[in-house]
ROGU-970682 format. One line per field, with one value per residue (C-alpha): x, y, z; residue in one letter. Coordinates in steps of 0.2 Angstrom, whole numbers. Layout:
c1 (X	...)
c2 (Y	...)
c3 (Z	...)
aa (A	...)
END
This chain:
c1 (68	70	88	104	119	135	126	116	131	131	146	151	165	164	145	147	161	154	149	131	130	134	123	106	92	73	62	46	30	15	-3	-11	-28	-20	-4	-1	10	3	-16	-17	-13	-5	-17	-5	14	23	42	55	72	86	105	116	101	92	76	79	61	45	33	15	0	-15	-16	-32	-30	-44	-54	-64	-54	-59	-68	-54	-41	-53	-54	-35	-30	-45	-42	-59	-64	-71	-55	-45	-58	-50	-32	-20	-17	0	5	6	12	26	37	35	41	56	61	60	70	81	99	95	96	78	74	57	50	48	56	50	33	36	50	40	25	36	46	30	22	38	39	21	25	42	51	69	72	82	88	106	101	88	88	75	72	64	80	91	80	80	99	101	88	86	70	68	70	59	48	39	48	32	33	21	31	48	40	34	51	61	48	48	41	29	18	13	-5	-6	-5	10	18	16	23	38	42	41	52	65	66	67	81	91	89	94	110	114	115	127	139	150	152	162	147	151	147	134	146	149	130	127	141	134	117	114	119	115	129	130	125	109	105	106	91	79	73	64	52	50	33	25	9	6	-7	-9	-4	8	25	36	55	61	78	89	79	63	60	51	63	52	34	28	14	13	0	11	19	31	37	39	48	59	65	74	86	91	99	86	84	100	95	109	97	87	103	107	89	90	107	99	83	81	63	48	31	16	-3	-13	-26	-41	-34	-22	-33	-34	-15	-12	-24	-16	2	-3	-9	7	18	10	11	29	38	50	67	69	53	55	37	35	47	33	16	8	14	4	-1	-18	-24	-36	-49	-48	-62	-55	-66	-58	-54	-39	-31	-16	-6	-7	-2	-20	-36	-50	-69	-66	-49	-41	-28	-18	-5	13	24	22	28	15	1	7	6	-12	-17	-10	-19	-36	-33	-28	-43	-55	-46	-43	-31	-13	-7	-6	-11	-24	-42	-50	-59	-57	-73	-63	-48	-36	-19	-14	-12	-12	-24	-35	-39	-31	-14	-16	-3	-9	-15	-9	9	17	14	22	32	24	9	-8	-20	-34	-24	-35	-36	-49	-54	-65	-79	-86	-100	-87	-76	-87	-93	-75	-74	-90	-82	-67	-77	-89	-73	-65	-81	-86	-102	-97	-81	-84	-66	-59	-68	-61	-43	-46	-51	-35	-24	-32	-29	-10	-9	-18	-6	8	15	20	32	19	5	16	19	0	-5	5	-1	-19	-17	-10	-24	-37	-29	-28	-47	-53	-43	-49	-67	-67	-60	-72	-87	-81	-79	-97	-105	-111	-108	-102	-100	-89	-83	-69	-64	-49	-35	-40	-57	-66	-71	-64	-76	-73	-85	-81	-89	-86	-70	-63	-61	-73	-73	-64	-66	-66	-75	-66	-69	-86	-93	-109	-103	-118	-117	-99	-104	-118	-105	-92	-105	-111	-93	-88	-82	-93	-88	-96	-104	-90	-86	-89	-78	-63	-61	-67	-62	-72	-57	-54	-35	-31	-19	-33	-46	-34	-30	-49	-52	-38	-46	-62	-54	-47	-54	-69	-73	-92	-105	-114	-124	-123	-131	-132	-125	-107	-107	-96	-103	-111	-96	-82	-66	-65	-74	-58	-45	-43	-36	-23	-18	-15	-5	5	9	14	25	34	37	44	56	61	65	75	85	88	94	105	113	115	125	136	139	144)
c2 (-96	-81	-76	-82	-91	-98	-114	-103	-96	-102	-113	-100	-90	-77	-75	-73	-60	-50	-32	-30	-15	-26	-41	-44	-45	-48	-41	-51	-49	-61	-60	-76	-83	-86	-88	-107	-112	-130	-125	-109	-102	-88	-74	-62	-60	-44	-42	-29	-34	-22	-20	-5	5	4	-5	-18	-24	-28	-43	-43	-54	-60	-79	-89	-99	-111	-107	-93	-79	-77	-61	-55	-57	-47	-33	-33	-33	-28	-44	-52	-69	-61	-52	-68	-78	-76	-75	-88	-103	-105	-119	-106	-91	-100	-105	-87	-79	-91	-86	-68	-70	-85	-83	-68	-66	-66	-52	-51	-43	-58	-70	-85	-81	-77	-90	-103	-101	-101	-116	-126	-122	-127	-143	-148	-145	-153	-137	-134	-119	-106	-95	-96	-87	-75	-60	-55	-36	-40	-48	-34	-20	-29	-29	-11	-1	1	-3	16	21	7	-1	-11	-18	-20	-14	0	6	6	14	28	29	30	41	30	35	21	17	-2	-6	-25	-27	-37	-25	-9	-19	-25	-7	-1	-15	-10	7	1	-12	2	13	-1	-5	14	12	-3	4	12	-4	-13	-22	-22	-40	-53	-62	-47	-45	-62	-61	-44	-52	-61	-79	-92	-102	-121	-122	-111	-120	-137	-131	-131	-147	-137	-131	-148	-152	-135	-134	-122	-113	-97	-96	-91	-98	-98	-101	-109	-109	-121	-120	-122	-103	-93	-83	-75	-75	-71	-73	-80	-83	-99	-106	-118	-104	-91	-101	-109	-92	-89	-103	-95	-79	-68	-57	-47	-41	-46	-50	-62	-71	-73	-79	-92	-98	-101	-109	-128	-130	-121	-123	-117	-113	-115	-102	-99	-83	-69	-59	-74	-76	-58	-58	-74	-66	-52	-64	-74	-59	-53	-70	-75	-57	-65	-56	-55	-47	-28	-24	-36	-26	-13	-22	-6	5	20	36	43	61	60	73	73	73	87	102	112	98	98	87	76	63	45	27	22	29	37	38	53	50	50	37	27	38	31	44	54	70	68	65	81	91	85	89	106	109	104	113	129	128	125	137	123	125	118	122	107	117	108	115	102	114	130	140	148	146	161	161	178	181	193	207	201	184	191	191	173	161	153	135	129	135	131	131	144	137	143	151	142	140	146	162	177	194	189	174	161	153	135	142	152	137	121	126	125	107	103	108	98	83	84	85	70	59	65	74	91	97	115	117	110	123	136	129	128	146	151	141	151	167	162	159	175	185	177	169	153	145	147	140	125	121	124	113	98	100	101	86	76	80	76	59	54	59	50	34	34	38	24	11	16	14	-4	-8	-3	-16	-31	-43	-41	-56	-53	-63	-61	-71	-82	-84	-102	-97	-101	-89	-82	-78	-68	-65	-48	-44	-28	-25	-42	-57	-70	-83	-87	-100	-103	-113	-122	-117	-125	-128	-119	-105	-102	-118	-114	-96	-104	-115	-101	-90	-104	-108	-90	-85	-74	-56	-48	-31	-18	-6	12	19	9	22	23	5	-1	-12	-20	-21	-6	-17	-30	-17	-9	-26	-29	-12	-15	-32	-24	-12	-25	-26	-39	-39	-41	-39	-56	-49	-36	-34	-15	-2	2	20	35	49	64	76	63	69	56	67	78	65	72	87	77	67	83	90	74	75	93	90	75	86	100	88	80	97	102	86	89	107	101	88	102	113	99	94	112)
c3 (-145	-134	-137	-145	-137	-144	-149	-161	-170	-188	-193	-206	-198	-211	-208	-189	-190	-204	-199	-194	-206	-221	-215	-223	-210	-212	-198	-197	-188	-187	-183	-177	-171	-153	-144	-146	-161	-159	-159	-168	-185	-194	-201	-208	-211	-213	-216	-220	-228	-223	-225	-220	-213	-230	-234	-248	-249	-240	-239	-233	-235	-226	-223	-223	-206	-211	-196	-189	-180	-162	-157	-145	-159	-171	-158	-156	-174	-184	-195	-197	-204	-219	-223	-224	-234	-251	-244	-249	-237	-227	-239	-253	-242	-232	-248	-255	-238	-237	-254	-250	-233	-236	-230	-219	-200	-194	-182	-172	-157	-145	-157	-147	-153	-172	-175	-165	-177	-193	-187	-183	-200	-209	-200	-204	-222	-222	-227	-223	-211	-222	-208	-201	-185	-177	-165	-153	-150	-133	-126	-134	-126	-109	-110	-117	-107	-89	-80	-76	-94	-101	-87	-102	-117	-127	-145	-142	-127	-136	-151	-140	-131	-147	-156	-171	-188	-189	-174	-171	-175	-172	-191	-197	-209	-198	-183	-193	-199	-181	-176	-189	-181	-163	-168	-176	-161	-150	-160	-159	-140	-141	-155	-143	-133	-146	-154	-173	-179	-176	-164	-154	-152	-147	-134	-128	-125	-108	-107	-94	-86	-88	-70	-73	-89	-79	-68	-83	-76	-62	-75	-84	-76	-76	-87	-101	-91	-82	-64	-50	-48	-32	-32	-16	-9	0	16	7	9	-4	-14	-27	-33	-50	-62	-80	-93	-98	-82	-92	-104	-91	-78	-92	-97	-81	-85	-102	-95	-103	-87	-85	-67	-55	-41	-52	-57	-39	-35	-49	-43	-25	-32	-28	-32	-41	-35	-44	-42	-58	-61	-72	-80	-77	-65	-53	-54	-51	-35	-29	-31	-20	-6	-8	-7	8	16	12	9	-3	-2	-21	-24	-23	-20	-6	4	7	7	14	0	-5	3	7	8	23	28	47	60	70	75	61	49	38	25	31	22	30	26	30	23	33	30	18	9	-8	-14	-14	-21	-25	-16	0	-9	-23	-10	0	-16	-20	-2	-4	-20	-13	3	-6	-17	-3	10	22	36	33	51	63	79	90	88	99	110	100	95	80	69	66	57	53	34	20	20	6	-2	-19	-10	-3	-11	-27	-23	-40	-40	-23	-5	6	21	37	29	32	18	29	34	36	44	56	66	58	67	63	52	42	40	38	20	15	23	13	-3	-1	5	-11	-22	-15	-15	-32	-27	-34	-43	-42	-34	-50	-60	-49	-51	-70	-71	-61	-73	-88	-79	-77	-95	-100	-90	-99	-83	-93	-81	-67	-79	-83	-65	-61	-75	-69	-51	-57	-69	-54	-43	-57	-60	-42	-39	-55	-50	-32	-37	-50	-38	-25	-36	-40	-22	-18	-30	-21	-35	-53	-65	-80	-95	-107	-122	-119	-131	-135	-141	-124	-110	-94	-80	-64	-49	-41	-24	-15	-25	-22	-33	-26	-40	-56	-70	-88	-101	-116	-134	-140	-123	-117	-105	-94	-84	-80	-75	-63	-56	-53	-45	-34	-28	-26	-8	3	5	20	18	19	32	25	39	32	18	0	-5	10	17	0	-4	-16	-27	-29	-34	-46	-54	-56	-64	-77	-81	-84	-96	-107	-124	-126	-107	-105	-91	-87	-72	-59	-42	-39	-51	-57	-60	-57	-45	-54	-50	-54	-60	-73	-86	-84	-89	-106	-98	-88	-103	-113	-98	-97	-115	-114	-99	-108	-123	-112	-104	-120	-128	-112	-114	-132	-128	-114	-126	-139	-127	-121	-139	-144)
aa (M	S	Q	L	S	F	A	D	L	P	D	D	E	E	F	A	T	A	A	L	F	D	T	T	L	V	V	V	D	L	E	T	T	G	G	S	A	E	R	D	A	I	T	E	I	G	A	V	K	I	R	G	G	R	V	L	G	E	F	A	T	L	V	D	P	G	R	P	I	P	P	Q	I	V	T	L	T	G	I	T	T	A	M	V	H	D	A	P	R	I	D	E	V	L	P	A	F	F	E	F	A	A	G	A	I	L	V	A	H	N	A	R	F	D	V	G	F	L	K	R	A	A	A	R	R	Q	L	D	W	P	F	P	A	S	L	C	T	V	V	L	A	R	R	V	L	S	R	Q	E	A	P	S	V	K	L	S	A	L	A	E	L	F	E	V	S	V	K	P	T	H	R	A	L	D	D	A	R	A	T	V	D	V	F	H	R	L	L	E	R	V	G	N	Q	G	V	R	T	Y	R	D	L	T	R	Y	L	P	R	A	S	P	A	V	R	A	K	R	A	L	A	A	D	L	P	H	K	P	G	V	Y	L	F	R	G	P	G	D	E	V	L	Y	V	G	T	A	V	D	L	A	R	R	V	G	G	Y	F	S	G	G	D	P	R	P	R	I	A	E	M	V	N	L	A	R	R	V	D	H	V	E	C	A	H	G	L	E	A	G	V	R	E	L	T	L	L	A	T	H	K	P	S	F	N	R	R	S	R	N	P	Q	K	G	W	W	V	V	L	T	A	E	R	F	P	R	L	K	V	S	R	T	P	G	P	V	S	L	G	P	I	S	G	R	G	E	A	A	E	I	A	D	V	I	A	G	A	A	G	L	R	T	C	T	R	S	T	A	T	A	D	H	H	F	C	A	G	P	A	S	A	T	T	L	P	D	P	L	V	A	A	V	P	G	L	C	R	A	A	S	E	R	P	Q	T	L	P	D	Y	L	P	R	V	Q	A	A	H	D	L	I	V	G	H	D	D	A	L	L	D	R	L	S	A	R	L	E	Q	L	A	A	T	R	R	F	E	S	A	A	R	A	R	D	R	L	A	A	T	I	E	A	L	A	R	C	Q	R	L	S	A	L	A	C	V	P	E	L	V	L	A	R	P	A	A	D	G	G	W	E	F	S	V	I	R	H	G	R	L	A	G	A	G	R	S	P	R	G	A	A	P	M	P	V	V	D	A	V	V	A	G	A	R	T	V	L	P	P	D	E	A	A	G	P	L	R	G	A	P	A	E	E	V	A	L	I	A	R	W	I	D	E	P	G	T	R	L	V	S	I	D	G	A	L	A	S	P	A	G	S	A	Q	R	R	L	D	F	S	R	T	A	R	E	A	R	E	A	R	E	H	S	T	T	E	A	R	S	F	R	L	G	A)
END
């Protein structure tokens, strides 16, 4: 179950109207061998019993699933087959857990998953279900938090947002403890909206209208497989495109009212049919989604409204080159960057460090460049702090000839393509100087500008390296114990497939490679990604970074350039953490002043 509706309310009126503060709840988390309650088994149960904000007891045990634990699950949870070898079986554990939790409301993060496994295990053993109701913190979070505040409602993301005392670790008891804190913080958010009882909370949660629930038949024939789904409207137009690891479950969720966004509710009301494209795995689904978004431009997909999103910092081919911000990349460029303002800031940092001109006057026939400026380089505006309107970054007290200027262009070129990061050394030294002279506000702004520049450089250089590889064949463990395969050619997904558990994988790999589409040699003049779509290359890079991904074969080499900014990412992560801490302390101080 993904959420509660009035049908889920217990018959006991006293129970439904009792204050949540006085109600016993059991927050539970499971670890399993996979995602299917039908095919997979529980490996660990962790639970915390709470009432009135106090912990009444805890329950934790490993469970022998009676089968080997797949490698990708071991990587995720750290629970190995050896660890559960002497653990009790579910036949012994489930009655003990039911005795610990009986009569309480069951709370879980993504209750559909945990409750589904527990109910299936109980049905197989003909045990009565001892819980009057359940609550899902995913549904509650989607109702309480805006997309801006919480783009993701994963437990790890909410734990970070609320700064909970116990961090989730993909171990059952730790995750249950983290869910307790997250649940309490979410309840704090709704306390001032008249939510006091269990019934108040169920009424507060999103509910589907009878007309929307009647449309569940649209998802009846969808497979429990990964893929892309397309909602179609009265005129057979495509309203919305999305991806799912389980098409039937994901599409069915739209008809339960679990998504509180008004535009999605409007889309579901208009929908007359749901088409789907079954895919081998999530990466293929993501790439197909990008293609379908570009083709149909569905009105209810926000990102399809701007298919050319992203900005590039481009080194121009003028006689005296400069950096400009453009929607399209050039032969030497950096991107894509999400916002034009951010791209302009990064261009200014690099131009300031290299001494490139930022004026836009024509230099097509000029034999020198001259913008009047400060009397010495020591009085030039700091490239890390802010641009000075009207002042060129190449300002000088005398005209500059091409031999004077081109070494600056070469330094910027080498930084962008990753050949040499000497400019970053220069900027880092300037940052240290600001801190040493106790100019802390300037140093904080400088740190943020330098971190944003490093992150953009590192990302572009990594995607560029991926787009240069003629062929890359990758494998990743699938949730059902089989393998997922991808053939990547010049930054594009050329082929995808999977082998079931127990089947020999290499014949499948050979078939996928043989059937993969041809990708012509790239055009280097098309930019660092050689014409490959930036979003597709980014999807592939994320898939490669997932735990358990393995290299089957490669034509060429996948390597970062010698001067890549990727080796400086630790600095940017530290800077981001410092900025978030500063913003958090500023918010707290403002709240304190308002409260006073």
